[in-house]
DOKEVEX-124618 format. One record per atom (N, C-alpha, C): x, z, y. Coordinates in pm, 1 decimal, m for minus. Example, Ala and Ser with C-alpha at 12.3 -4.5 7.8 and 13.67 -1.06 7.14 Angstrom:
% DOKEVEX-124618
xx=1319.0&zz=780.0&yy=m569.0
xx=1230.0&zz=780.0&yy=m450.0
xx=1320.0&zz=780.0&yy=m330.0
xx=1285.0&zz=708.0&yy=m225.0
xx=1367.0&zz=714.0&yy=m106.0
xx=1290.0&zz=787.0&yy=3.0
This chain:
% DOKEVEX-124618
xx=m3190.0&zz=m2555.3&yy=1326.1
xx=m3277.8&zz=m2523.6&yy=1440.8
xx=m3374.2&zz=m2639.1&yy=1470.1
xx=m3319.2&zz=m2761.1&yy=1469.1
xx=m3402.2&zz=m2877.7&yy=1499.1
xx=m3512.7&zz=m2894.5&yy=1395.9
xx=m3476.9&zz=m2871.3&yy=1268.2
xx=m3574.0&zz=m2889.5&yy=1160.7
xx=m3689.2&zz=m2789.5&yy=1175.2
xx=m3656.5&zz=m2665.8&yy=1210.2
xx=m3758.9&zz=m2562.5&yy=1228.3
xx=m3853.2&zz=m2602.0&yy=1340.5
xx=m3796.9&zz=m2651.8&yy=1450.0
xx=m3879.4&zz=m2692.5&yy=1564.3
xx=m3974.0&zz=m2805.5&yy=1524.9
xx=m3921.5&zz=m2901.1&yy=1447.2
xx=m4003.6&zz=m3013.8&yy=1404.0
xx=m4117.6&zz=m2965.5&yy=1314.3
xx=m4086.9&zz=m2872.3&yy=1223.5
xx=m4190.2&zz=m2816.9&yy=1135.2
xx=m4297.4&zz=m2746.6&yy=1216.9
xx=m4255.0&zz=m2674.0&yy=1319.8
xx=m4350.7&zz=m2602.4&yy=1404.1
xx=m4442.5&zz=m2701.2&yy=1475.8
xx=m4386.5&zz=m2811.5&yy=1526.0
xx=m4467.8&zz=m2913.6&yy=1593.6
xx=m4567.8&zz=m2975.6&yy=1496.1
xx=m4521.8&zz=m3001.6&yy=1373.2
xx=m4611.7&zz=m3057.5&yy=1271.5
xx=m4724.9&zz=m2960.6&yy=1241.5
xx=m4692.1&zz=m2832.8&yy=1231.7
xx=m4792.4&zz=m2730.0&yy=1204.2
xx=m4895.3&zz=m2726.4&yy=1315.7
xx=m4847.2&zz=m2732.3&yy=1440.1
xx=m4938.1&zz=m2730.4&yy=1555.4
xx=m5030.7&zz=m2851.4&yy=1551.9
xx=m4976.0&zz=m2968.5&yy=1518.7
xx=m5057.6&zz=m3090.3&yy=1510.7
xx=m5166.4&zz=m3076.7&yy=1404.9
xx=m5129.7&zz=m3022.5&yy=1287.9
xx=m5228.2&zz=m3007.7&yy=1180.3
xx=m5335.8&zz=m2907.0&yy=1219.0
xx=m5296.6&zz=m2801.2&yy=1290.8
xx=m5394.1&zz=m2701.5&yy=1336.6
xx=m5491.9&zz=m2765.0&yy=1434.3
xx=m5440.4&zz=m2847.0&yy=1527.7
xx=m5525.6&zz=m2914.4&yy=1626.3
xx=m5623.1&zz=m3008.7&yy=1555.4
xx=m5571.9&zz=m3086.0&yy=1458.6
xx=m5656.4&zz=m3180.7&yy=1384.3
xx=m5764.7&zz=m3106.1&yy=1307.9
xx=m5725.7&zz=m2993.4&yy=1243.8
xx=m5821.6&zz=m2912.7&yy=1168.8
xx=m5930.8&zz=m2859.3&yy=1260.9
xx=m5890.6&zz=m2809.4&yy=1377.9
xx=m5987.3&zz=m2755.7&yy=1474.4
xx=m6083.9&zz=m2864.0&yy=1520.4
xx=m6031.1&zz=m2984.5&yy=1547.9
xx=m6116.2&zz=m3095.3&yy=1591.5
xx=m6216.3&zz=m3133.6&yy=1482.6
xx=m6168.8&zz=m3137.6&yy=1356.9
xx=m6257.8&zz=m3171.5&yy=1245.2
xx=m6368.6&zz=m3068.9&yy=1231.1
xx=m6332.4&zz=m2940.2&yy=1240.4
xx=m6432.1&zz=m2833.5&yy=1228.2
xx=m6533.8&zz=m2843.6&yy=1340.9
xx=m6484.7&zz=m2864.8&yy=1464.4
xx=m6574.2&zz=m2875.9&yy=1579.4
xx=m6669.9&zz=m2993.3&yy=1562.6
xx=m6616.8&zz=m3106.8&yy=1516.1
xx=m6700.5&zz=m3225.6&yy=1497.8
xx=m6808.7&zz=m3201.2&yy=1393.1
xx=m6770.8&zz=m3140.7&yy=1280.2
xx=m6869.2&zz=m3116.1&yy=1173.9
xx=m6974.5&zz=m3016.0&yy=1219.3
xx=m6932.0&zz=m2913.9&yy=1294.2
xx=m7026.8&zz=m2813.2&yy=1343.1
xx=m7125.7&zz=m2876.8&yy=1440.5
xx=m7075.5&zz=m2959.1&yy=1533.2
xx=m7164.8&zz=m3022.4&yy=1631.0
xx=m7259.7&zz=m3120.8&yy=1562.3
xx=m7210.3&zz=m3191.0&yy=1458.5
xx=m7296.2&zz=m3282.8&yy=1382.9
xx=m7407.3&zz=m3206.2&yy=1312.2
xx=m7371.9&zz=m3094.2&yy=1248.9
xx=m7471.6&zz=m3011.7&yy=1179.9
xx=m7573.5&zz=m2960.2&yy=1279.6
xx=m7524.7&zz=m2917.7&yy=1396.7
xx=m7612.9&zz=m2863.1&yy=1499.7
xx=m7711.9&zz=m2968.4&yy=1548.5
xx=m7662.9&zz=m3090.5&yy=1569.8
xx=m7751.6&zz=m3197.3&yy=1618.1
xx=m7853.1&zz=m3235.8&yy=1510.4
xx=m7810.9&zz=m3232.0&yy=1383.3
xx=m7904.3&zz=m3260.4&yy=1273.1
xx=m8014.2&zz=m3155.9&yy=1267.6
xx=m7977.8&zz=m3028.5&yy=1286.9
xx=m8077.4&zz=m2921.1&yy=1288.6
xx=m8173.5&zz=m2941.5&yy=1404.6
xx=m8119.9&zz=m2980.4&yy=1519.8
xx=m8203.8&zz=m3005.5&yy=1637.1
xx=m8303.3&zz=m3116.7&yy=1607.7
xx=m8255.3&zz=m3221.3&yy=1541.2
xx=m8340.5&zz=m3336.0&yy=1510.9
xx=m8452.4&zz=m3297.4&yy=1414.9
xx=m8421.7&zz=m3210.4&yy=1320.6
xx=m8521.8&zz=m3172.5&yy=1220.0
xx=m8621.4&zz=m3070.9&yy=1273.8
xx=m8602.4&zz=m3026.9&yy=1397.7
xx=m8698.6&zz=m2936.5&yy=1459.0
xx=m8672.3&zz=m2789.5&yy=1430.6
xx=m8556.8&zz=m2758.9&yy=1374.0
xx=m8522.7&zz=m2619.0&yy=1345.7
xx=m8508.2&zz=m2540.3&yy=1475.1
xx=m8451.8&zz=m2606.0&yy=1576.4
xx=m8429.1&zz=m2540.9&yy=1705.5
xx=m8561.8&zz=m2502.0&yy=1770.4
xx=m8661.0&zz=m2588.9&yy=1759.1
xx=m8793.5&zz=m2560.4&yy=1815.7
xx=m8854.2&zz=m2438.6&yy=1746.8
xx=m8842.4&zz=m2434.7&yy=1614.8
xx=m8893.3&zz=m2321.5&yy=1537.1
xx=m8823.5&zz=m2192.1&yy=1578.1
xx=m8691.4&zz=m2200.4&yy=1594.7
xx=m8612.7&zz=m2084.0&yy=1635.7
xx=m8657.8&zz=m2033.8&yy=1772.5
xx=m8677.6&zz=m2126.6&yy=1865.4
xx=m8722.6&zz=m2089.5&yy=1999.8
xx=m8861.5&zz=m2027.2&yy=1995.6
xx=m8947.7&zz=m2079.6&yy=1909.3
xx=m9082.8&zz=m2025.0&yy=1894.0
xx=m9077.6&zz=m1880.3&yy=1844.3
xx=m8991.0&zz=m1854.6&yy=1744.4
xx=m8976.0&zz=m1718.9&yy=1689.6
xx=m8923.4&zz=m1624.1&yy=1797.3
xx=m8822.9&zz=m1668.9&yy=1873.2
xx=m8766.1&zz=m1585.7&yy=1979.6
xx=m8871.6&zz=m1555.2&yy=2084.9
xx=m8950.1&zz=m1656.5&yy=2122.1
xx=m9056.3&zz=m1636.9&yy=2221.8
xx=m9159.6&zz=m1536.7&yy=2171.7
xx=m9195.6&zz=m1546.7&yy=2044.2
xx=m9292.2&zz=m1453.2&yy=1985.7
xx=m9238.1&zz=m1310.7&yy=1987.2
xx=m9109.3&zz=m1296.7&yy=1952.9
xx=m9047.0&zz=m1163.8&yy=1953.5
xx=m9045.9&zz=m1105.0&yy=2093.7
xx=m9011.7&zz=m1187.3&yy=2192.7
xx=m9011.0&zz=m1141.3&yy=2331.9
xx=m9151.7&zz=m1103.9&yy=2376.5
xx=m9249.5&zz=m1181.3&yy=2332.2
xx=m9389.2&zz=m1154.4&yy=2369.2
xx=m9436.7&zz=m1022.0&yy=2309.3
xx=m9397.6&zz=m996.8&yy=2182.8
xx=m9436.9&zz=m872.8&yy=2115.4
xx=m9369.0&zz=m750.8&yy=2177.7
xx=m9247.5&zz=m769.4&yy=2228.7
xx=m9176.4&zz=m659.2&yy=2293.9
xx=m9233.9&zz=m639.1&yy=2433.8
């Protein structure tokens, strides 16, 4: 019983670490896109679409 509980805790820790890594990489990619001006282009396209509608 104790061993199973320990394995479950280890699994939870690895899941948390994996989630944090994914979140960090996603936010880094997002900030890089923002820096390169992709976000501005996206907003311009959305504004044009709204204007046409």
